[in-house]
MARSE-710727 format. One record per residue (C-alpha): residue number from 1; x, y, z. Coordinates in steps of 0.1 Angstrom, whole numbers, always signed. Example, Ala and Ser with C-alpha at 12.3 -4.5 7.8 and 13.67 -1.06 7.14 Angstrom:
<recs>
+-----+-------+-------+-------+
|   i |    c1 |    c2 |    c3 |
+-----+-------+-------+-------+
|   1 |  +123 |   -45 |   +78 |
|   2 |  +137 |   -11 |   +71 |
+-----+-------+-------+-------+
</recs>
This chain:
<recs>
+-----+-------+-------+-------+
|   i |    c1 |    c2 |    c3 |
+-----+-------+-------+-------+
|   1 |    +0 |    +0 |    +0 |
|   2 |   +14 |   +34 |    -9 |
|   3 |   +24 |   +59 |   +16 |
|   4 |    +1 |   +89 |   +19 |
|   5 |   +21 |  +121 |   +13 |
|   6 |    +7 |  +152 |   +28 |
|   7 |   +14 |  +187 |   +16 |
|   8 |    +1 |  +203 |   +47 |
|   9 |   -26 |  +198 |   +73 |
|  10 |   -49 |  +224 |   +57 |
|  11 |   -66 |  +226 |   +23 |
|  12 |   -43 |  +242 |    -3 |
|  13 |   -66 |  +266 |   -22 |
|  14 |   -63 |  +270 |   -59 |
|  15 |   -53 |  +234 |   -65 |
|  16 |   -74 |  +202 |   -66 |
|  17 |   -50 |  +175 |   -55 |
|  18 |   -36 |  +181 |   -20 |
|  19 |    -9 |  +154 |   -22 |
|  20 |   +17 |  +141 |   -46 |
|  21 |   +15 |  +103 |   -46 |
|  22 |   +47 |   +84 |   -54 |
|  23 |   +53 |   +76 |   -91 |
|  24 |   +52 |   +38 |   -93 |
|  25 |   +79 |   +39 |  -121 |
|  26 |  +104 |   +56 |   -98 |
|  27 |  +125 |   +39 |   -71 |
|  28 |  +130 |   +69 |   -50 |
|  29 |  +102 |   +78 |   -26 |
|  30 |   +95 |  +115 |   -26 |
|  31 |   +78 |  +134 |    +2 |
|  32 |   +63 |  +169 |    +3 |
|  33 |   +60 |  +170 |   +40 |
|  34 |   +79 |  +202 |   +51 |
|  35 |   +98 |  +182 |   +78 |
|  36 |  +108 |  +154 |   +54 |
|  37 |  +117 |  +170 |   +20 |
|  38 |  +151 |  +164 |    +5 |
|  39 |  +175 |  +192 |    +7 |
|  40 |  +176 |  +196 |   -31 |
|  41 |  +138 |  +196 |   -35 |
|  42 |  +113 |  +224 |   -31 |
|  43 |   +79 |  +222 |   -17 |
|  44 |   +53 |  +223 |   -45 |
|  45 |   +38 |  +258 |   -52 |
|  46 |    +9 |  +270 |   -71 |
|  47 |   +32 |  +281 |  -100 |
|  48 |   +27 |  +263 |  -132 |
|  49 |   +56 |  +250 |  -153 |
|  50 |   +53 |  +244 |  -190 |
|  51 |   +75 |  +217 |  -206 |
|  52 |   +79 |  +215 |  -244 |
|  53 |   +76 |  +180 |  -259 |
|  54 |   +78 |  +167 |  -294 |
|  55 |   +59 |  +133 |  -297 |
|  56 |   +60 |  +111 |  -328 |
|  57 |   +22 |  +107 |  -331 |
|  58 |    -7 |  +129 |  -320 |
|  59 |   -40 |  +112 |  -331 |
|  60 |   -50 |   +83 |  -308 |
|  61 |   -73 |   +54 |  -317 |
|  62 |   -99 |   +51 |  -289 |
|  63 |  -104 |   +15 |  -279 |
|  64 |  -131 |   +20 |  -252 |
|  65 |  -167 |   +14 |  -264 |
|  66 |  -180 |   +36 |  -236 |
|  67 |  -167 |   +70 |  -248 |
|  68 |  -186 |   +73 |  -281 |
|  69 |  -155 |   +85 |  -299 |
|  70 |  -131 |   +68 |  -324 |
|  71 |  -101 |   +91 |  -323 |
|  72 |   -88 |  +117 |  -298 |
|  73 |   -61 |  +143 |  -299 |
|  74 |   -47 |  +160 |  -268 |
|  75 |   -23 |  +189 |  -274 |
|  76 |   -15 |  +190 |  -237 |
|  77 |    -6 |  +164 |  -210 |
|  78 |   -15 |  +174 |  -175 |
|  79 |   -42 |  +200 |  -168 |
|  80 |   -41 |  +232 |  -148 |
|  81 |   -78 |  +231 |  -141 |
|  82 |   -69 |  +208 |  -112 |
|  83 |  -101 |  +187 |  -112 |
|  84 |   -95 |  +165 |   -82 |
|  85 |  -114 |  +135 |   -97 |
|  86 |   -98 |  +136 |  -132 |
|  87 |   -90 |  +101 |  -146 |
|  88 |   -63 |  +116 |  -168 |
|  89 |   -41 |  +121 |  -136 |
|  90 |   -30 |   +85 |  -138 |
|  91 |   -14 |   +90 |  -173 |
|  92 |   +10 |  +116 |  -158 |
|  93 |   +31 |   +90 |  -142 |
|  94 |   +42 |   +77 |  -176 |
|  95 |   +60 |  +110 |  -181 |
|  96 |   +79 |  +107 |  -149 |
|  97 |   +56 |  +129 |  -127 |
|  98 |   +31 |  +124 |   -99 |
|  99 |    -6 |  +122 |  -106 |
| 100 |   -12 |  +146 |   -78 |
| 101 |    +0 |  +182 |   -77 |
| 102 |   +25 |  +175 |  -105 |
| 103 |    -5 |  +168 |  -128 |
| 104 |   -18 |  +203 |  -125 |
| 105 |   +15 |  +222 |  -121 |
| 106 |   +37 |  +205 |  -147 |
| 107 |   +20 |  +208 |  -181 |
| 108 |   +35 |  +192 |  -212 |
| 109 |   +28 |  +210 |  -244 |
| 110 |   +31 |  +190 |  -276 |
| 111 |   +47 |  +217 |  -297 |
| 112 |   +46 |  +197 |  -330 |
| 113 |    +9 |  +188 |  -326 |
| 114 |    -2 |  +209 |  -357 |
| 115 |   +24 |  +194 |  -379 |
| 116 |   +15 |  +158 |  -368 |
| 117 |   -22 |  +163 |  -373 |
| 118 |   -17 |  +176 |  -409 |
| 119 |    +6 |  +147 |  -417 |
| 120 |   -19 |  +122 |  -403 |
| 121 |   -51 |  +134 |  -420 |
| 122 |   -34 |  +139 |  -454 |
| 123 |   -18 |  +105 |  -455 |
| 124 |   -30 |   +81 |  -482 |
| 125 |   -45 |   +56 |  -457 |
| 126 |   -65 |   +81 |  -437 |
| 127 |  -103 |   +82 |  -441 |
| 128 |  -122 |  +110 |  -423 |
| 129 |  -134 |  +101 |  -389 |
| 130 |  -144 |  +127 |  -362 |
| 131 |  -114 |  +135 |  -340 |
| 132 |  -121 |  +146 |  -304 |
| 133 |  -101 |  +173 |  -289 |
| 134 |   -96 |  +167 |  -252 |
| 135 |  -103 |  +130 |  -249 |
| 136 |   -79 |  +131 |  -220 |
| 137 |   -70 |  +167 |  -208 |
| 138 |   -87 |  +200 |  -216 |
| 139 |   -75 |  +216 |  -249 |
| 140 |   -86 |  +250 |  -236 |
| 141 |   -69 |  +249 |  -202 |
| 142 |   -51 |  +282 |  -192 |
| 143 |   -19 |  +276 |  -211 |
| 144 |   -38 |  +276 |  -244 |
| 145 |   -43 |  +313 |  -241 |
| 146 |    -5 |  +317 |  -245 |
| 147 |    +4 |  +288 |  -268 |
| 148 |   -27 |  +287 |  -291 |
| 149 |   -21 |  +251 |  -301 |
| 150 |   -58 |  +243 |  -301 |
| 151 |   -66 |  +273 |  -324 |
| 152 |   -39 |  +262 |  -348 |
| 153 |   -53 |  +226 |  -348 |
| 154 |   -88 |  +239 |  -356 |
| 155 |   -74 |  +259 |  -385 |
| 156 |   -60 |  +226 |  -399 |
| 157 |   -94 |  +209 |  -395 |
| 158 |  -111 |  +238 |  -413 |
| 159 |   -85 |  +239 |  -440 |
| 160 |   -92 |  +202 |  -450 |
| 161 |  -129 |  +204 |  -439 |
| 162 |  -123 |  +175 |  -414 |
| 163 |  -149 |  +167 |  -386 |
| 164 |  -138 |  +176 |  -351 |
| 165 |  -154 |  +175 |  -316 |
| 166 |  -144 |  +194 |  -285 |
| 167 |  -148 |  +187 |  -248 |
| 168 |  -140 |  +216 |  -225 |
| 169 |  -150 |  +234 |  -193 |
| 170 |  -132 |  +267 |  -202 |
| 171 |  -147 |  +297 |  -218 |
| 172 |  -115 |  +304 |  -237 |
| 173 |  -132 |  +285 |  -265 |
| 174 |  -151 |  +316 |  -273 |
| 175 |  -118 |  +331 |  -286 |
| 176 |  -121 |  +307 |  -315 |
| 177 |  -158 |  +313 |  -323 |
| 178 |  -148 |  +325 |  -358 |
| 179 |  -133 |  +291 |  -367 |
| 180 |  -161 |  +272 |  -350 |
| 181 |  -187 |  +291 |  -370 |
| 182 |  -169 |  +282 |  -403 |
| 183 |  -167 |  +246 |  -393 |
| 184 |  -203 |  +246 |  -384 |
| 185 |  -213 |  +258 |  -419 |
| 186 |  -203 |  +223 |  -431 |
| 187 |  -216 |  +203 |  -401 |
| 188 |  -181 |  +195 |  -390 |
| 189 |  -182 |  +206 |  -353 |
| 190 |  -199 |  +198 |  -321 |
| 191 |  -190 |  +210 |  -286 |
| 192 |  -195 |  +193 |  -252 |
| 193 |  -194 |  +215 |  -222 |
| 194 |  -185 |  +198 |  -190 |
| 195 |  -206 |  +209 |  -160 |
| 196 |  -218 |  +187 |  -132 |
| 197 |  -232 |  +212 |  -107 |
| 198 |  -249 |  +246 |  -104 |
| 199 |  -231 |  +252 |   -71 |
| 200 |  -200 |  +273 |   -77 |
| 201 |  -188 |  +270 |   -41 |
| 202 |  -185 |  +232 |   -48 |
| 203 |  -169 |  +239 |   -82 |
| 204 |  -142 |  +261 |   -66 |
| 205 |  -131 |  +232 |   -45 |
| 206 |  -137 |  +204 |   -70 |
| 207 |  -124 |  +221 |  -102 |
| 208 |  -104 |  +251 |   -88 |
| 209 |   -90 |  +266 |  -120 |
| 210 |  -118 |  +258 |  -144 |
| 211 |  -143 |  +285 |  -155 |
| 212 |  -170 |  +294 |  -131 |
| 213 |  -205 |  +278 |  -134 |
| 214 |  -219 |  +312 |  -143 |
| 215 |  -195 |  +316 |  -172 |
| 216 |  -200 |  +280 |  -184 |
| 217 |  -238 |  +285 |  -185 |
| 218 |  -232 |  +317 |  -205 |
| 219 |  -209 |  +297 |  -228 |
| 220 |  -236 |  +272 |  -235 |
| 221 |  -260 |  +300 |  -244 |
| 222 |  -235 |  +318 |  -267 |
| 223 |  -225 |  +287 |  -286 |
| 224 |  -261 |  +276 |  -290 |
| 225 |  -271 |  +311 |  -302 |
| 226 |  -243 |  +308 |  -328 |
| 227 |  -259 |  +276 |  -341 |
| 228 |  -232 |  +253 |  -328 |
| 229 |  -245 |  +220 |  -315 |
| 230 |  -239 |  +218 |  -278 |
| 231 |  -240 |  +187 |  -256 |
| 232 |  -236 |  +190 |  -218 |
| 233 |  -214 |  +164 |  -201 |
| 234 |  -225 |  +161 |  -165 |
| 235 |  -194 |  +144 |  -152 |
| 236 |  -187 |  +131 |  -128 |
| 237 |  -219 |  +127 |  -107 |
| 238 |  -207 |  +122 |   -71 |
| 239 |  -234 |  +109 |   -47 |
| 240 |  -235 |  +130 |   -16 |
| 241 |  -219 |  +160 |   -33 |
| 242 |  -237 |  +169 |   -65 |
| 243 |  -264 |  +143 |   -72 |
| 244 |  -291 |  +163 |   -55 |
| 245 |  -294 |  +190 |   -82 |
| 246 |  -298 |  +169 |  -113 |
| 247 |  -332 |  +182 |  -123 |
| 248 |  -322 |  +218 |  -118 |
| 249 |  -291 |  +213 |  -139 |
| 250 |  -309 |  +197 |  -168 |
| 251 |  -336 |  +224 |  -167 |
| 252 |  -311 |  +252 |  -167 |
| 253 |  -289 |  +239 |  -196 |
| 254 |  -320 |  +231 |  -217 |
| 255 |  -333 |  +267 |  -213 |
| 256 |  -299 |  +279 |  -226 |
| 257 |  -301 |  +259 |  -259 |
| 258 |  -282 |  +227 |  -252 |
| 259 |  -293 |  +198 |  -275 |
| 260 |  -283 |  +168 |  -253 |
| 261 |  -270 |  +159 |  -219 |
| 262 |  -251 |  +128 |  -208 |
| 263 |  -237 |  +118 |  -174 |
| 264 |  -209 |   +98 |  -159 |
| 265 |  -206 |   +86 |  -123 |
| 266 |  -175 |   +91 |  -103 |
| 267 |  -149 |   +62 |  -105 |
| 268 |  -116 |   +62 |   -88 |
| 269 |   -89 |   +41 |  -103 |
| 270 |   -51 |   +41 |  -100 |
| 271 |   -39 |   +69 |   -77 |
| 272 |   -73 |   +86 |   -75 |
| 273 |   -86 |   +69 |   -44 |
| 274 |   -57 |   +83 |   -25 |
| 275 |   -59 |  +118 |   -40 |
| 276 |   -97 |  +121 |   -38 |
| 277 |  -100 |  +107 |    -3 |
| 278 |   -74 |  +132 |   +10 |
| 279 |   -92 |  +161 |    -7 |
| 280 |  -125 |  +149 |    +6 |
| 281 |  -112 |  +146 |   +42 |
| 282 |  -100 |  +182 |   +40 |
| 283 |  -129 |  +197 |   +20 |
| 284 |  -159 |  +179 |   +35 |
| 285 |  -148 |  +160 |   +66 |
| 286 |  -184 |  +158 |   +78 |
| 287 |  -195 |  +136 |   +49 |
| 288 |  -163 |  +120 |   +36 |
| 289 |  -170 |   +84 |   +47 |
| 290 |  -206 |   +86 |   +35 |
| 291 |  -195 |   +98 |    +0 |
| 292 |  -169 |   +71 |    -4 |
| 293 |  -193 |   +44 |    +7 |
| 294 |  -218 |   +56 |   -19 |
| 295 |  -191 |   +56 |   -46 |
| 296 |  -181 |   +21 |   -36 |
| 297 |  -217 |   +10 |   -38 |
| 298 |  -218 |   +20 |   -74 |
| 299 |  -188 |    -1 |   -82 |
| 300 |  -195 |   -34 |   -65 |
| 301 |  -177 |   -25 |   -33 |
| 302 |  -147 |    -8 |   -49 |
| 303 |  -141 |   +28 |   -55 |
| 304 |  -135 |   +23 |   -92 |
| 305 |  -141 |    -1 |  -121 |
| 306 |  -124 |    -9 |  -154 |
| 307 |  -152 |   -30 |  -168 |
| 308 |  -165 |   -17 |  -201 |
| 309 |  -202 |   -10 |  -199 |
| 310 |  -202 |    -5 |  -161 |
| 311 |  -172 |   +18 |  -153 |
| 312 |  -189 |   +50 |  -164 |
| 313 |  -225 |   +43 |  -155 |
| 314 |  -220 |   +23 |  -124 |
| 315 |  -242 |    -5 |  -110 |
| 316 |  -266 |   -10 |   -81 |
| 317 |  -293 |   +11 |   -66 |
| 318 |  -275 |   +45 |   -63 |
| 319 |  -263 |   +44 |   -99 |
| 320 |  -298 |   +34 |  -111 |
| 321 |  -314 |   +62 |   -91 |
| 322 |  -290 |   +87 |  -108 |
| 323 |  -297 |   +72 |  -142 |
| 324 |  -334 |   +74 |  -137 |
| 325 |  -333 |  +110 |  -127 |
| 326 |  -314 |  +119 |  -158 |
| 327 |  -338 |  +100 |  -180 |
| 328 |  -368 |  +117 |  -165 |
| 329 |  -353 |  +151 |  -166 |
| 330 |  -342 |  +147 |  -202 |
| 331 |  -377 |  +138 |  -213 |
| 332 |  -392 |  +166 |  -193 |
| 333 |  -369 |  +193 |  -206 |
| 334 |  -365 |  +178 |  -241 |
| 335 |  -328 |  +170 |  -239 |
| 336 |  -330 |  +136 |  -255 |
| 337 |  -323 |  +146 |  -291 |
| 338 |  -304 |  +122 |  -314 |
| 339 |  -266 |  +123 |  -314 |
| 340 |  -249 |  +148 |  -337 |
| 341 |  -241 |  +135 |  -372 |
| 342 |  -207 |  +147 |  -385 |
| 343 |  -203 |  +154 |  -422 |
| 344 |  -174 |  +135 |  -436 |
| 345 |  -184 |  +140 |  -473 |
| 346 |  -167 |  +174 |  -477 |
| 347 |  -132 |  +163 |  -465 |
| 348 |  -107 |  +176 |  -490 |
| 349 |   -74 |  +159 |  -488 |
| 350 |   -62 |  +177 |  -520 |
| 351 |   -56 |  +208 |  -499 |
| 352 |   -24 |  +191 |  -490 |
| 353 |    +7 |  +205 |  -510 |
| 354 |   +21 |  +169 |  -510 |
| 355 |   -10 |  +155 |  -528 |
| 356 |    -8 |  +182 |  -555 |
| 357 |   +25 |  +166 |  -566 |
| 358 |    +7 |  +135 |  -578 |
+-----+-------+-------+-------+
</recs>
């Protein structure tokens, strides 16, 4: 069992994770306890560090049948939003960092993402399939304002009229409304806005550096008013924290023009049980055990599941009650429209300078 590594005895505001679990791929055990840190180490701060990387590939084939996507693209690894429940935290260990505070303070920027995307979709073997931006980490997290990798990627999608989807919880996406509108002219774009509560006090603890609930609701309305198809992703639903407001959430996003809403229940795999439990003890000590017991009840006695078909929806009475509430609310507020159909017929690979040589 891994050692629990405390940053401090109090809640660290502005960050989701409160600890830095040990990286399982490293032999040396690190500590962030002020009385135990190595002489050559510094206590983690709220300052974010950007690391440039140059991967060999950028478009990922999605194997999971639960996600509803075939391909994903993530211009950034790690996410400054700091959502304490984020499943993507576990991937940060592959890069040599912790899934805790490192995940939200050390952001890896894939500087050759645009070049790799263009090379991929103009290759002879490629057939147009929707590619989802942010299958893992948010493509509009704060660093995007500076680096603009996502905007450049969208310009490539528009250049070749290639279908693309976006999942985000950051209003920075409005900066690129001009490109989104052009993509929408050809039915090439849909946007999923992640919002799982109307309580911004809860959001500030749960998703400390993501856009406020008020701004996200405004975002839904502005995108919908521009004619862009908007789905709301209510994820994760955490029994004992945000499951009491399902009807109000569905009603609100429906009134703002969203077409659909889907939900995912909380699951805690890898390092997440340690990270989330520590955060819960510090943020809501009065209900911490109750919340964890309810989460475990949705996953057959465990805090998480990796079983396709169950891991995102859960099983048992609590998961069924959540599912039924969403079904009733979607019917009541007319948020059960068919999934968006991407247009793949206008894809123009001949835009590529390489193809014009043949």
